[in-house]
Every structure is written in structure tokens, then in C-alpha cells.
C-alpha positions as CSV (number, residue, x, y, z in Angstrom):
1,M,-24.9,-33.9,91.6
2,A,-28.1,-32.3,90.3
3,D,-26.1,-29.0,89.8
4,W,-23.5,-30.8,87.7
5,E,-26.2,-32.4,85.6
6,H,-27.7,-29.0,85.0
7,V,-24.2,-27.7,84.0
8,F,-23.7,-30.6,81.6
9,Q,-27.0,-30.0,80.0
10,K,-26.2,-26.4,79.4
11,L,-22.8,-27.3,78.0
12,E,-24.4,-29.7,75.6
13,K,-26.8,-27.0,74.3
14,I,-23.9,-24.6,73.8
15,L,-21.9,-27.2,71.9
16,D,-25.0,-28.0,69.8
17,R,-25.3,-24.3,68.8
18,V,-21.5,-24.1,68.1
19,E,-21.7,-27.1,65.8
20,R,-24.5,-25.4,63.8
21,I,-22.3,-22.4,63.3
22,L,-19.1,-24.2,62.3
23,P,-18.7,-25.1,58.6
24,Q,-19.8,-28.6,57.8
25,P,-17.7,-30.9,55.6
26,P,-19.0,-30.6,52.0
27,E,-21.2,-33.5,50.9
28,P,-20.3,-35.1,47.5
29,P,-23.0,-34.8,44.9
30,D,-24.6,-37.4,42.7
31,W,-21.8,-37.7,40.1
32,A,-24.0,-39.5,37.7
33,A,-26.5,-36.6,37.6
34,A,-24.2,-34.2,35.8
35,T,-20.9,-34.0,34.1
36,A,-19.8,-30.5,35.1
37,Y,-19.9,-28.7,38.5
38,R,-19.1,-25.3,40.0
39,W,-17.6,-24.9,43.5
40,R,-19.7,-22.5,45.4
41,R,-19.5,-21.0,48.9
42,R,-22.5,-20.3,51.2
43,A,-21.9,-18.8,54.6
44,N,-18.9,-20.7,56.0
45,S,-19.0,-23.8,53.8
46,G,-18.6,-24.9,50.2
47,F,-20.5,-27.2,48.0
48,L,-20.5,-28.4,44.4
49,Q,-23.3,-27.1,42.2
50,P,-24.2,-29.1,39.2
51,V,-24.2,-27.3,35.8
52,L,-27.5,-28.1,34.3
53,H,-26.8,-26.8,30.8
54,P,-23.1,-27.3,30.1
55,H,-21.5,-25.9,26.9
56,K,-21.8,-28.6,24.2
57,I,-18.9,-27.5,22.1
58,R,-17.0,-30.4,20.4
59,L,-13.3,-30.8,19.6
60,S,-14.2,-30.8,15.9
61,D,-15.6,-27.2,16.4
62,L,-12.2,-25.9,17.4
63,Q,-10.6,-24.6,14.2
64,G,-7.0,-23.5,13.7
65,V,-5.6,-25.2,16.8
66,S,-5.0,-28.7,15.6
67,E,-1.7,-29.2,17.4
68,Q,-3.0,-27.9,20.7
69,K,-6.1,-30.0,20.3
70,Q,-4.1,-33.2,19.7
71,L,-2.0,-32.6,22.8
72,V,-4.9,-31.9,25.2
73,E,-7.0,-34.8,23.8
74,Q,-4.1,-37.3,24.2
75,N,-3.3,-36.2,27.7
76,T,-7.0,-36.4,28.7
77,R,-7.3,-39.8,27.1
78,Q,-4.4,-41.1,29.1
79,F,-5.9,-39.7,32.3
80,V,-9.4,-41.2,31.6
81,E,-8.0,-44.6,30.8
82,G,-6.0,-44.7,34.0
83,Y,-2.5,-44.0,32.6
84,A,-0.1,-41.3,33.8
85,A,-1.0,-37.8,32.6
86,N,0.0,-34.2,33.4
87,N,-1.6,-31.1,34.8
88,V,-2.2,-28.7,31.9
89,L,-1.6,-25.0,31.5
90,L,-3.1,-23.4,28.4
91,T,-1.7,-19.9,27.8
92,G,-1.7,-17.4,25.0
93,A,-3.8,-15.0,23.0
94,K,-7.4,-14.2,24.1
95,G,-10.2,-15.8,22.2
96,T,-8.2,-18.5,20.6
97,G,-10.0,-21.4,22.2
98,K,-8.2,-22.2,25.5
99,S,-11.4,-22.5,27.7
100,S,-13.4,-24.1,24.9
101,M,-10.7,-26.8,24.6
102,V,-11.3,-27.9,28.2
103,K,-15.1,-27.9,27.7
104,A,-14.7,-29.9,24.5
105,V,-12.6,-32.7,26.1
106,L,-15.2,-33.0,28.8
107,N,-17.9,-33.5,26.2
108,K,-15.7,-36.1,24.4
109,F,-14.8,-38.2,27.5
110,A,-17.8,-37.6,29.8
111,N,-19.3,-41.0,28.9
112,K,-16.1,-42.6,30.0
113,G,-16.3,-41.2,33.5
114,L,-14.7,-37.8,33.2
115,R,-16.1,-35.0,35.3
116,L,-15.2,-31.3,35.5
117,I,-15.2,-29.0,38.5
118,E,-14.8,-25.3,37.8
119,V,-13.2,-23.3,40.7
120,E,-12.9,-19.5,40.7
121,K,-9.6,-17.9,41.7
122,H,-10.9,-16.6,45.0
123,D,-11.9,-20.1,46.0
124,L,-8.7,-21.8,45.3
125,H,-7.9,-22.1,49.0
126,D,-10.6,-24.7,49.1
127,L,-8.7,-27.0,46.7
128,P,-7.6,-29.5,49.4
129,D,-11.2,-29.9,50.5
130,I,-12.3,-30.5,46.9
131,V,-9.6,-33.1,46.3
132,D,-10.4,-34.9,49.4
133,M,-14.1,-34.9,48.5
134,V,-13.6,-36.6,45.1
135,A,-10.7,-38.9,46.1
136,A,-12.9,-42.0,46.6
137,A,-15.3,-41.4,43.7
138,P,-15.1,-43.8,40.8
139,Y,-14.7,-41.0,38.3
140,R,-11.9,-39.0,36.8
141,F,-11.9,-35.2,37.7
142,I,-10.5,-32.2,35.9
143,I,-10.4,-29.2,38.2
144,F,-10.7,-26.3,35.9
145,C,-9.3,-22.8,36.7
146,D,-10.2,-20.3,34.0
147,D,-8.4,-17.1,33.2
148,L,-6.0,-17.6,36.0
149,S,-3.5,-14.9,37.3
150,F,-2.7,-13.6,40.7
151,D,-0.1,-12.1,43.0
152,A,2.1,-14.3,45.2
153,E,0.5,-13.0,48.4
154,E,-2.9,-14.4,47.4
155,P,-4.0,-17.5,49.4
156,G,-5.1,-19.3,46.3
157,Y,-1.6,-19.1,44.9
158,K,-0.2,-21.2,47.7
159,A,-3.1,-23.7,47.7
160,L,-2.6,-24.2,43.9
161,K,1.1,-24.9,44.4
162,V,0.4,-27.4,47.1
163,V,-2.2,-29.3,45.0
164,L,0.0,-29.3,41.9
165,D,3.1,-30.5,43.6
166,G,4.5,-29.8,47.0
167,S,2.4,-31.2,49.8
168,I,3.4,-33.8,52.2
169,S,0.5,-35.9,50.9
170,A,0.2,-36.9,47.3
171,T,-2.7,-35.6,45.2
172,S,-5.3,-38.2,44.4
173,D,-4.7,-40.2,41.2
174,N,-8.2,-39.3,39.9
175,V,-7.6,-35.5,39.8
176,L,-5.8,-33.2,37.3
177,I,-5.7,-29.4,37.2
178,Y,-6.4,-27.7,33.8
179,A,-5.8,-24.0,33.9
180,T,-6.0,-21.2,31.3
181,S,-4.2,-17.9,31.4
182,N,-3.1,-15.0,29.3
183,R,0.2,-15.0,31.2
184,R,2.6,-17.9,30.8
185,H,3.8,-17.7,34.4
186,L,0.4,-16.8,35.8
187,M,1.7,-13.7,37.6
188,P,2.5,-10.1,36.7
189,E,6.1,-9.4,35.7
190,Y,7.9,-6.2,36.6
191,M,10.9,-4.4,35.2
192,Q,12.7,-4.2,38.5
193,E,12.7,-8.0,38.8
194,N,15.1,-8.2,35.9
195,L,17.6,-6.2,37.9
196,E,17.9,-9.1,40.3
197,T,19.5,-11.3,37.5
198,K,23.1,-12.3,38.2
199,Y,25.7,-13.1,35.5
200,L,28.4,-15.6,36.4
201,G,30.6,-15.9,33.3
202,E,28.3,-16.9,30.5
203,E,25.7,-18.2,32.9
204,I,22.5,-16.3,33.7
205,H,20.9,-16.8,37.1
206,P,17.4,-15.2,37.4
207,G,16.6,-13.4,40.7
208,E,14.5,-14.9,43.5
209,S,11.4,-13.0,42.4
210,V,11.5,-14.4,38.9
211,E,12.3,-17.9,40.2
212,E,9.3,-17.8,42.5
213,K,7.0,-16.9,39.5
214,I,8.4,-19.6,37.3
215,S,8.1,-22.2,40.1
216,L,4.3,-22.1,39.9
217,S,3.9,-22.6,36.1
218,E,6.6,-25.3,36.1
219,R,4.4,-27.5,38.3
220,F,2.2,-28.0,35.3
221,G,3.6,-30.9,33.3
222,L,2.1,-29.8,30.0
223,W,2.4,-26.3,28.7
224,I,0.3,-25.5,25.6
225,S,0.5,-22.2,23.8
226,F,-2.2,-20.5,21.7
227,Y,-1.3,-17.9,19.1
228,P,-3.2,-15.1,17.4
229,F,-4.8,-16.1,14.1
230,D,-3.8,-14.5,10.8
231,Q,-6.4,-13.3,8.3
232,D,-6.7,-16.7,6.4
233,E,-7.1,-18.6,9.6
234,Y,-9.7,-16.1,10.9
235,L,-11.7,-16.4,7.7
236,A,-11.6,-20.2,7.7
237,I,-13.1,-20.1,11.2
238,V,-15.8,-17.7,10.0
239,D,-16.6,-20.0,7.1
240,Y,-16.9,-23.0,9.5
241,W,-19.3,-21.3,11.9
242,V,-21.4,-19.5,9.2
243,E,-22.1,-22.8,7.5
244,K,-22.8,-24.6,10.8
245,L,-25.1,-21.9,12.1
246,A,-26.9,-21.3,8.8
247,H,-27.5,-25.0,8.4
248,S,-26.7,-24.7,4.6
249,Q,-24.1,-24.0,2.1
250,V,-23.3,-20.2,2.0
251,S,-21.3,-18.3,-0.5
252,Q,-18.1,-17.2,1.1
253,D,-18.1,-13.9,-0.9
254,K,-21.3,-12.9,1.0
255,T,-19.7,-13.2,4.4
256,R,-15.9,-12.7,4.2
257,Q,-16.0,-8.9,3.5
258,E,-18.4,-8.4,6.4
259,A,-16.3,-10.6,8.6
260,L,-13.2,-8.6,7.9
261,Q,-15.0,-5.4,8.7
262,W,-16.4,-7.0,11.9
263,A,-12.9,-7.9,13.0
264,L,-11.5,-4.5,12.2
265,L,-14.1,-2.9,14.4
266,R,-13.3,-5.3,17.2
267,G,-9.6,-4.9,16.8
268,S,-9.1,-8.7,16.8
269,R,-9.1,-11.7,14.5
270,S,-9.7,-14.3,17.2
271,G,-11.8,-17.4,17.0
272,R,-14.2,-15.8,19.5
273,V,-14.7,-12.8,17.2
274,A,-15.3,-15.2,14.2
275,W,-17.9,-17.1,16.2
276,Q,-19.6,-13.8,17.3
277,F,-19.7,-12.6,13.7
278,A,-21.2,-15.9,12.5
279,R,-23.9,-15.7,15.2
280,D,-24.8,-12.1,14.2
281,W,-24.8,-13.0,10.5
282,A,-26.9,-16.1,10.9
283,G,-29.3,-14.4,13.1
284,R,-29.9,-11.6,10.6
285,Q,-30.4,-14.0,7.8
286,E,-32.9,-16.0,9.8
287,M,-34.8,-12.9,10.8
288,H,-34.9,-11.7,7.2
289,S,-36.2,-15.0,5.9
290,A,-38.9,-15.1,8.6
291,R,-40.1,-11.7,7.7
292,K,-40.3,-12.6,4.0
293,R,-42.5,-15.6,4.8
294,K,-45.0,-13.5,6.7
């Protein structure tokens, strides 16, 4: 009997060590302490890291995307107020405000119980754990996947499909996925895939490879496209940010020519380029004024 007790004690010690090695279920954070979180992994477990200094951009700061802004704001309002809403896929030209749009709706609705969790592409396989973690929380959660694109073989691809629509269990009512991508179907498209297309009379039937790619993006109920800005739209965004950052009225003639040259050097007339020019211009003016006062 004593020998068996000795064996049991050894087994308990071994089990205790194994439990320390095995990944522990993630602990939910204090949701009232922050409005935005990042999913992080450490060793074999994941956790939510509060974002201490979230981007404070507002919806009114987003210029040239009025229709897109209205759609995202309305969908988010429905979600926050407990009505049916859709997962959102924002696609299109780079630098046109896709990611900023998501940050702006968080800032607008955070005081109504909205929280944002940013998940990197390589951590998407943890989505089921994240959804389970927030299911009982008295908040509404947007899981944000920025600049998303991947191959079908990646584990995150399947995890995202399951969370969006396709699991035996329903996704929690307090969770939506908002994703941005430069690709409408989130995956690379190859010329040889078009050869799989079949024609039956006047009907066109895409091949299985194309159908597989479309199936992921179709799980997002709301598709919102962003388009490149023309010169007038670009200059309007420049005017907005220059005036905002300079904290005073500024003659447009002083900035527009420089802004066009800036865009030419960057090879883009995006909202991001306009904002970067305005920061550079306002910084130079402030430095010049400070030196004059010395």
C-alpha cells in the first residue's frame, strides 16, 4: 500500500508539471479599462493586450468617402444597438481610409459599449478561442483583421470561414468581423484558374478554384469598395488636414502646388499621402515660426 501511495504522489507531481506546460485558457481582460485590444501570443497561450493609446481619428476626419462612411456607420449603429448587422469587408485602393474607417467607428461608439480586438493574420486560427472569451461579456465586439489576404492552405483561412459562417455552432451575437484588404476576394488570382471556367449555352460556370475563393468573401454580408481619389478630391483632403493641423486658416495657393508635387513624388494621390503632406507642411511651418520667435 505504501508503494502505491508513493506512485500516486509521483504521478501527481508529473501531472502538476504537465499542467504548467500546457496552454492555459485565456483570461478576459477588464473591458472597462480600454476600448481597443490586440490579440498576442506568448509561449503556448494567447491573451488580449489593451491598447493604451488608440488612434483618435473621427468619422468627420475621413474625407472623400461619404457613401462608404454612411454604410459602415449605419451597420455599426445597428450592431451596437442590438439589431441585426453584417460582417464587413472593406476593399480597394491603398491609402483611401479603409483601416481608419474601422478605428473611427470605434471612437464614435465606444461609449455605447463597442470594443475592438485586432487580430493578425497569423493568429486567425485563435478566432474560436477569442469568440468564446467575449461571448458572455456585456459589450459588443468588432474583431478587426487589417490588410487581409492569404492562400487557401493557410490555417487562418479556414478559421475565418468557420467564424464568419460555417460552423456547427453559431457565432456569438455580440461579435462581428470587420476586415480590410486590397483584394476583393482576399486571395491571389491566377490566369490558369480562368481555364477551369465552363460554358453551358449562354451560362458561365466558374471553376472550383474560383468558387473556393469567392466563397470566403461572400461570407461577409457587407462589401464596401474604396476607389482612388482624383486630383480635386486629393486637394480637398489636403486642404482639410492642413487647416486642421495648422490650427488656423491657410491660403490654399500656398499649399496646393506643393501638395501636387508631393503626390507626384509618391506616385499616389491617396488620403494617406494627403495626410502625410499636411503633417510635413504643418511641421515645417511650426518650426519656422518657433525659430523666428527666438
